[in-house]
N, C-alpha and C positions, 0 to 999 in steps of 0.2 A: 603354193599359196597357203597362208596361215589359217584362214577361215574360209571354209567352203561355202559356196553360194547356197547350196541346198540347206545347210544348217540355218542360215539366216531366214530362208523361206519358211522352214519348219517353226522356228521361234516366232516369226511374225504370225503364222497361222494359229499358234497356240496362244497368242495374245501376250507373249513375253516382251516383244518389241512392238512399239506402236508408231506408225507413221502418222505424225500430227499434221493438222492443217498447216499450210505453208505460209499464209499471210502473217505479217508481223502484227501481233496482237498483245494486249496487256497480259503479262504473266503474273506480276506481283506488284503491290503498292506497299511502300514502307514509309512510315511517318515518324519523325523524331529528330534528334540531333545527329543526323547521319550524312555521310558523303560516300563516294565510291572511287575505286581505282581499278586498274587492270594490271595483270602480269600475263605473259605468254610468250610464245616464240613460234617461228615458222619451222617447217621441216625441209624447206627448200634451201639449198646452198647458194642459189643465185636466182634472179628473176627468170621465170620460164620463157618470157617473150623473146629476148635476144639470144638466149643461151642454147647452144647445141648439146644434145645428149640429155640423159635423164639426170635430174637434180634433186629428187625427193628421197630423203632418208626416212627412218622410222623413229627417230628420237631427237629431242632437243630439250634445253633447260632454260629457266628464267629465275630471277632472283626476287624474293619478296623482302621488303624492308619497310615495315610499318613503324610508326612512332610508338613509344611505350604507352602513351595516353590514348592510343587508338584501340578500341575493342571491336574485334571482328564479329559481325552478327550474321552475315551471309557470305558464302563462298560457292559460286556456281562455275563448274568447269564446262566449257564448250570445246569440242574438237571437230575438225572438218577436213574434207579432202575430196579428191576426184574419185569417181566410181560409185558402186552400189552401197558401200558402207562398211566400215570396220567399227563395230560397236563394243569391242572389248579391248581395253588398253591397260597400261600400267602407269601409276603415278608414284614416283619414288619407290618402285618395286612392288607396289600394292595393286593387285588386279581390280579393275573397275568395269562394270557393265552399264551401258547407257540406260537411263530412266526414261528419256524421251528422245525421239529421233525425228529428223527432218530430211526432206529430199528435194532435189530440183533436177530438171533435165532440159536439154537443148538438142534440137535436131539439126544436124548438118549432113545433108545427103552424102553417103548413104547410111550414116550412123547416128545413133542417139547417144549423146554424151550425158552421163549421169553424175550427180554430185550429192554429197550428204553432209549433214552435221549431226552432232549428238550432244546430249546434256546429262550432267550428273551433279547432284547436290553433294558437295564435299565440305560442308560447313564445319562439322565436328572434327574432321581430320585437320583442316587448316587451323582451327582454333587450338587444337592440341599441339600442332607442329610449330606454328608461329613463323618467325622470320627464318630465311635460309633459302637454299636452292631447291627448286621444284623441277623434277625431270619427268617429262611425259615420254613414254617409250611404247614400243610394240604397236604403233599406229602404221598399218601396212596398206599402201595403195598400189603396190608393185604390179599387181595383175592388171590394173587399169592404166598404168602410166604410158605404155606404148600407144594406146589409142589416143589418150589425151595429149600426148606429145605432138600428135599431128596437128592439133589446134592450139598448141601452146597454152593449155589449161591444166597442166599437170601440177598439182600442189597438195600440200597438207600442212596443217598447223593447229595450234591450240591456244586457249586463253582462259584465265580465271577472272571472273568478275567478282570483286570483293566490295562488300558494303560494310562500313565500319561506323562506330559511334564514338563521338568525342565530346566531352562536356563543353568545350569552347565553341562548338559549332552552333549556328542558328538552328531553329526548328525548321526542318525541311521536309518536303515530300519527294520521295524517290519513286519513280515509276519504271519498272523493268518490262520491256516488250521484247518478244522474240518470235522466231519463225525462220523461214528461209525463202527470200525473194530475190530474184535476179534482175539485172539491168545489163544490156541495153533493151529498149531505147530510153524509156522513161519509167519511173516508178514513183508513186505517191503513197506515203504512209501517213495515216491520220492517227495522231497520238491523243487518246481520250483519257478521261478521269483526271484531268489536271485541275488545279485551282491556284492561280498565281496571286499571292498576296503582296509580294515584293519581288521585283525582278533582279535585284542585286545578287551577283554571284550565281545566277542561273547558268546551267551548263547542260550539254548533251554529249553522250559518249556512244561509240559504235564499236561493234566487233564485225568486221567485214572481211571477205575472202576474195582472193584472185585479182586484186587491183594491180596495175603495172605502172611504175613510175615513168616508163618509156612511152606511155600513151596518154598525153595530156588532153583528154577529150571529155572529161566528166565534170559536172558541177553538183553542188550540194546547196539546197535552199531551205530556209526555215520561214514559213509563212510568206513564201514567194520572194524572199530576199536571199540572194546568193551570199554565202559566208565562206570565210577561210581563216587560217591562222598562220603562224610563222613557218611551220613546216608543211602546210597543206595549201598550196596555191589555189586561187579561186577556180582555175580550170583543170586542176589535177589533185583533187582532194583525197582520192584513194590511190596512194602512191607508195605503198610498202613502208609506212611510217608508224612510229609509236610515240604518241604525244606525251606519255608519262616519262619515258626515258630519253626522248629526243632522237631515237634511232631512226635512220632511213634505210636500214638493211633488214627490215621485217618482210622479207621477200614474199610477195603475193598474198599478204594479209595486212590489215590495218587495225590498230588499236588507237583510236583517235578521240580526243575530247575537245569540244568547242565551247567557248563562252557564248552564251546566247542572250545576255542581258538586254541587248538592243533589238531583239527579234521577237520577244514575247512581252505582252502588256499585262499590267495589273488587272485582275479580273478574268483573264483568259481561262477557259475550262478545256480547251483543246488546242492543238497545234498541228500544222501540216508540214511534213518533211518531203521534199521532192528531190529525186536523184535523176540525173540525165547523163547519157553517155552516147556518143556517136560511134565509138569503136571499142573502148575498153569494156570487158565483161567483168561485172562486179556482182557479188552476192552479199546481201545484208542478212546477218544472223541475229544480232542483238542491238537494241537501242535502249539507253537508259537516260532519264532526265532527272535533274535535281533542281527543284524550285523552292524558294522560301514561301511557306504556306502554313501560317499559324491559324489552324482551325480545328474544332472538335470533330469527332466522328462518332455519332450516336448509333448504337446497335441495341437491340432488345432480344431477350431470350425468355420464353415462357417456361418456367421451371416445372410447374405442374398446375393442374386445375382441380380444385377440391370440390367434390360433389357429395350430396347427402341422399340417402335412400328416400325415394318418393318425393323429391324436392326438385324444383326447377331453379333454385338459387345456387349459383356457383361462386367460388372464390378463386380468382386468377392470381397466382404467385409468379412474379416476374423479376427480372434483373435488367437494368439499363447499364450498358457499358460505354466507356470512352477510351477504348483500348488503343486502336491504331490511329492516334491523334497527335496534334501538335498544339492544342489549346484546351482550356477547361470547358466542359459542357455546362452551360448556365443552368441554374435552378429554374423550375417552372417550365421545363421542356415537356411538351405534350406527349402522351401515349394514348392512342386511340385503338379501339377494339371493334372488329368487324366480324360478322357472320354472313357468309354467302354474299359478300360485297356490300352488305348493309351496315351502316354505322350503328353501334349499340351503346357506346359509352366512352368516356375519356377521363384520364387522370393526368397528373403532372409529376415530374421529379421534385423532390423536396429540397435538395441541396445541390450546390455546384459539385460536379463530378470531375475529379482531377484527371490529368493525363494518365492513362493506364488504370484508372479506377472504375468503380461500379457502385450502383445503389440498388437495393432490393425493395420491393413493395408488393402490395396486394390490392386487388380491386374486385368488388362484388357486383354481380349482374343477376338479374332475374330473366330467365329465358322464356319468351312467350310460347304459348302452347302451339302456335303455328310452326315453330321450329321443330324438326324431328329430333328424336332422342339421341341420334348420332349426327354430329356435325363437326366442322373444323372452325376453330376460332383463331383469328389473325390479329396480332398486335403490330402496330406501326408507330414507331417512335418519331418524334418531330413531325407530328401530324395533328392538326387541330380538329380533325373530324371531317374534313372535306378533301382529304388527299393533298393538302398544302402544308408545308412546314414553314417555320419562321426563323430557323437557325441555319446559317450557312455552314455546310459541312465539307470535309475533304471528299467524302464519298456519299452521294445522295441516293445510291442504289442498293444500300445494304440495311435498310431500316425496318424490314418486315420479318416476322417470325410466325409460324403457324403450328398448331398442335391439335390433334383430334380430341374430341370430348364425347363421352357417353353418359347420358343421364340414366340413372339406374332406377328401376321400378321393382316393387315387390314381386317375387316369383309366384306363379300359380301353384296350387297344390290340390290334392284330392282330400275330400272330407273323410274324417275318421269316425267310426261308430264307437259308442261307449262299450266297455268291456265289463262283464259281470262274472264274479267268482263266488265261491262258497264263503259264507261268513265263518271265520275261524274263532269268533268270540269277540263281543264288543265291537262289531262291524269291522274287524281286522280281516285282511285277505291277502293272498299271494297271487301275482299276476305275471303273465308273459305277454309283453307287447312289442317284442323285438321285430316282428313281421311288419309293424307299422312304419319302420324306417324306410322300407321300399314302397309300401302301399301309399304313403302320402305324396310321393314324388310324381311330378309330371314330366320331369327331365332327369335322365340318369346322372347328369353332372351336378345335381343339387346335393348339398350336404345337409344332413338331418341330425338334430340332437334333441334329447328330451330333458325337461327341467321341472323342478318341484313347484316353482311359482313363476309368475309373469315377469317379476323384476329380474330374476336370474336369466330368463329367456331373452329379454330385451338386451341385457348386458352381455349375453353369451358366456356366462360364468357358472361354475358348479353344476355341470351337466350330470344327469343320472347315468351312472356307469353300468348298472345291472338292469337291463330291460328284460332279461329272460326269467328272472325270479325276484321280481320287485315286491316288497312287502309294504302294503298300505296299512298303517296302524289304525286309521279310522277311515270310513267311507261314508258318503261319496268323497272321492279324492280327484281333483282336477289335475291332469298332467298336461303341461304346455310343450308344444312342439315348435322348434325354430327351424325353418327351411331357408338355407342360404344359397345364393347364386349371384355371381358377378357383383360382389360388394353391396348387395342388398338382400333383405330377408323378409320373410313373412312369419307371423306367429299364428298358430292354430292350437286347438286343444281337444282333448277327449276326457271322459270321466271314467274312473274306476268305481264299480258298484259291487255290492255284495248282497246276496240273498241267503235265506236260511235253508240250507240243503237238508234233506232227510237225514236223521241221525243213524249211526251204524251201531247195532247191538251186538255185543260179544257175550254169548249166552252160556259160557262155561265159567263156573266159579269154583276155585279150589282154595277155600279159606283156611289154609294151613300155616299162614304167616311166613311163607318162603319168599314173599315179595313178587310173586307172579300170579296174576289172576286171583288175588286175595279178596276182591270185591266185584260186585256186579257193575261192569263199566259199559257206558253207552257213549261212544265217540260223537262229538258234534252236538252235544246236548247242553252242557253247562255253559253259561255266558252267551249262549245263542238263543235257546228257548228259555228265557228267564222265568217264565210263569208255568213251567211244566209241573206235572203231578204224576208220580209213579206209585203203583200199587202192586204188591206181590201176594199171590195166593198159593196155598198148598193144593194138593191134588183133590182134596175134598171141598175146595172152594172157600176155605177159611182164610180171611185176610190176616197175614202174618207181619206185613211191614208196609209202611207208606213213607214216601220221601218227596222232596222238592229241591229247589236250587240252594236252599240254605242247609240241607242235611248232607252228610257224607254218603258215599255209595254203600249199598247193603252188603255186609260181610257174613250173612247167615245168622246174625243175632236176632232173637225174637224179643222185641220190647215187652216189658212188663212180665216176662216169664220169670218163674220162681228161680232165683239164683242166677238170673241172666242167661238162661239156657240158650244154646245154639239150636237152630232148626236142624232136624235130622237130614242126612244125605238123601238126595232124591230129586225128582222133577218138580219144579214149581212153575207157576204161570204169572206173567206180568201184564199189566194194563198201563200204557203210557199215554197220557193226555198232554199234548204239546201246548194246548191253549194258544194256538197261533192261527190267524185267519186263513193262512195258506194250507194248513193241515187241520181241518175241523174234526176229523175222525180219530178215534183212539187207535193206537198201535198195540196189537195184542200178540203175544208170543210166549215161549217157554224158555226156561233156563234150567241147568242141571247144577246142583250144589253137591260138592264133595269136600272132604277134608284130607 
């Protein structure tokens, strides 16, 4: 056996193969100048019902012959057979693995008889390959044929459903339904999402398996009316035929197309298909309908919702599409906006939207304080604000779109104290406030930057790059702090201050002109204590020099001495009056003068 059962079970367990719901349901809706056709073939060399011996092979071929003006837009491969399933086949030598799978079973004591079908989207391959011979091979049901032969249900086959576009066609709606449902005794399939504008050239097609021409026991009805055509008698509609080619040797499968103009009415939004059989076992895999249906199909997408920090005003940016449609969407189509099911506002489209076109717009709302900061906003196109639309559409169930919104508020922060440093002259100071980057945070995810002024802080530009050794040329200096979090920010500040620190006296003077300690230097004095007064006395208490902020440092010269004499080497004493309210007492000390 080519594929072991345990491999299929493992793949199914891992989620590689999916066993879909079996009911025939809508798979895809396509609108435009489209029509459909089938190609395919059976693997049976004869009908299984009257034939003795095994008749199922693993390969067969069919011919595709499309008009040059037909453009293929969909190509869906279905294959089926008796047994648990073969989900890996070859098409023209190319290996394919099923994307979706279906199963069906019947119990006839003492055995359960299983059947399968599989699906693969081969659109790109058929578009590239075009007309010619298509051969499906490596479809193996041999392990199950002996059991199924006992009930004459041994079969295998394949089909490609092709949807094509042609500019000469009317604007149609194609609905593709699939699954795997069996008959007998009776089966009703409800086809939904229809809208019949004109019933001319309406048709329905089927991919069906296991019908026998030798068993004229089944009927096919649309809206309770039995129908037939030239190769499908009213009591034997699943009879191994192909309506496209006229073949009656498509053993144990059917590719049939029926005109249903007289069985659907203008305005219908659904149809009922009923199959009945008193003896012949049939499985329906795919149903496709084509109806003339010139209507728009409005959909809406919320591209984004713009919010501002500390504001409950929002701007909703949206796009309205008319993509999968057969008519222009008129201008003034309503778009309504809801929060928690409550209507909050409405706007309209500005222009007619062409088939396949779209229009963008924006709408502003103020969100009441009763609404939490986190909420979902829903847009509904073709809705006047009461859940009711006024435009007939191909699909009335695809008009909504929802997006989460978060209103942002300024982040919390810790207060920062002012920083004081020594006055380096004229209120200049050096500061290290790098620790404030973490100190201001209440949340570690917050981003913190420092700025020279409030304008830069609000704009988030020209941040201070050196917070460890920042020089303030004058003080007090206000530093602004921007704390960012979740697209919102807060601004706080602190001040840089200076005070007059005690000066530092260097009491060794070597006035020899070598450029080192040539004068009596007191650090932190000039440009800080602007009104200081300095007196220098010799050891006998005689005043030899006085100075202030306007005089140079003492270099040992004694003013008014004959010949500008230098004071002799030795110990001298100074009296420094800072004349500062913080330092009311004179600073007294000694210095040593040398040459």
